KEFITI-203403 format. One record per residue (C-alpha): chain; x, y, z. Coordinates in steps of 0.1 Angstrom, whole numbers. Each point is the difference from the previous one (the first is absolute). Example, Ala and Ser with C-alpha at 12.3 -4.5 7.8 and 13.67 -1.06 7.14 Angstrom:
BEGIN
<kette = A&px = 123&py = -45&pz = 78>
<kette = A&px = 14&py = 34&pz = -7>
REM end
This chain:
BEGIN
<kette = A&px = 693&py = 1839&pz = 1226>
<kette = A&px = 3&py = -28&pz = -25>
<kette = A&px = -25&py = -28&pz = 0>
<kette = A&px = 14&py = -36&pz = -2>
<kette = A&px = -22&py = -25&pz = -18>
<kette = A&px = 6&py = -35&pz = 9>
<kette = A&px = -4&py = -22&pz = -30>
<kette = A&px = -10&py = -36&pz = 5>
<kette = A&px = 26&py = -19&pz = -21>
<kette = A&px = 1&py = -37&pz = 3>
<kette = A&px = 35&py = -3&pz = -16>
<kette = A&px = 16&py = -8&pz = 34>
<kette = A&px = -26&py = -27&pz = 6>
<kette = A&px = 6&py = -16&pz = -34>
<kette = A&px = 38&py = 0&pz = 6>
<kette = A&px = -5&py = -15&pz = 35>
<kette = A&px = -23&py = -28&pz = -13>
<kette = A&px = 24&py = -7&pz = -28>
<kette = A&px = 29&py = -3&pz = 23>
<kette = A&px = -20&py = -22&pz = 24>
<kette = A&px = -10&py = -23&pz = -29>
<kette = A&px = 36&py = -3&pz = -11>
<kette = A&px = 11&py = -8&pz = 35>
<kette = A&px = -27&py = -27&pz = 3>
<kette = A&px = 10&py = -15&pz = -33>
<kette = A&px = 36&py = -2&pz = 10>
<kette = A&px = -9&py = -16&pz = 34>
<kette = A&px = -22&py = -26&pz = -18>
<kette = A&px = 28&py = -9&pz = -23>
<kette = A&px = 25&py = -4&pz = 29>
<kette = A&px = -24&py = -21&pz = 20>
<kette = A&px = -8&py = -23&pz = -30>
<kette = A&px = 37&py = -4&pz = -7>
<kette = A&px = 6&py = -10&pz = 37>
<kette = A&px = -29&py = -25&pz = -1>
<kette = A&px = 13&py = -15&pz = -32>
<kette = A&px = 35&py = -5&pz = 14>
<kette = A&px = -15&py = -14&pz = 33>
<kette = A&px = -19&py = -26&pz = -20>
<kette = A&px = 32&py = -10&pz = -19>
<kette = A&px = 18&py = -3&pz = 33>
<kette = A&px = -28&py = -21&pz = 14>
<kette = A&px = 2&py = -24&pz = -30>
<kette = A&px = 38&py = -3&pz = 4>
<kette = A&px = -4&py = -6&pz = 37>
<kette = A&px = -25&py = -28&pz = -7>
<kette = A&px = 24&py = -16&pz = -25>
<kette = A&px = 29&py = 3&pz = 25>
<kette = A&px = -21&py = -16&pz = 27>
<kette = A&px = -8&py = -29&pz = -23>
<kette = A&px = 37&py = -4&pz = -8>
<kette = A&px = 9&py = -1&pz = 37>
<kette = A&px = -26&py = -27&pz = 6>
<kette = A&px = 15&py = -21&pz = -28>
<kette = A&px = 35&py = 4&pz = 14>
<kette = A&px = -12&py = -8&pz = 35>
<kette = A&px = -17&py = -32&pz = -13>
<kette = A&px = 31&py = -10&pz = -18>
<kette = A&px = 23&py = 7&pz = 29>
<kette = A&px = -22&py = -19&pz = 26>
<kette = A&px = -1&py = -30&pz = -24>
<kette = A&px = 38&py = -2&pz = 3>
<kette = A&px = 1&py = -6&pz = 37>
<kette = A&px = 2&py = -38&pz = -3>
<kette = A&px = 23&py = 3&pz = -31>
<kette = A&px = 26&py = 21&pz = 19>
<kette = A&px = 4&py = -28&pz = 26>
<kette = A&px = 4&py = -26&pz = -27>
<kette = A&px = 26&py = 21&pz = -18>
<kette = A&px = 19&py = 6&pz = 33>
<kette = A&px = 0&py = -38&pz = 7>
<kette = A&px = 13&py = -8&pz = -35>
<kette = A&px = 27&py = 27&pz = 4>
<kette = A&px = 11&py = -15&pz = 33>
<kette = A&px = 1&py = -35&pz = -15>
<kette = A&px = 21&py = 12&pz = -30>
<kette = A&px = 24&py = 18&pz = 24>
<kette = A&px = 4&py = -32&pz = 21>
<kette = A&px = 6&py = -20&pz = -31>
<kette = A&px = 25&py = 25&pz = -13>
<kette = A&px = 19&py = -2&pz = 33>
<kette = A&px = 0&py = -37&pz = -1>
<kette = A&px = 13&py = -1&pz = -36>
<kette = A&px = 27&py = 25&pz = 9>
<kette = A&px = 12&py = -22&pz = 30>
<kette = A&px = 1&py = -30&pz = -23>
<kette = A&px = 19&py = 19&pz = -28>
<kette = A&px = 24&py = 18&pz = 23>
<kette = A&px = 4&py = -29&pz = 24>
<kette = A&px = -7&py = 18&pz = 32>
REM end
């Protein structure tokens, strides 16, 4: 009968801890990259929201101006028709 001596080697433990450390480092890098990109997106969203507010303010300020332009256009059209009647003689 042969006697088996179990040696207590910690090589497997060192390999396991090393692999776990590498995995944790990779996860930290990925999460930090995601957070950095999220911060950039948030900054761009704030800038876009500010731009939308400016456009909204400019558009609402044109409400009275559009009516004025339409009135002027209708007057010009009536004048042009009147001039055409005079020129053509109808």
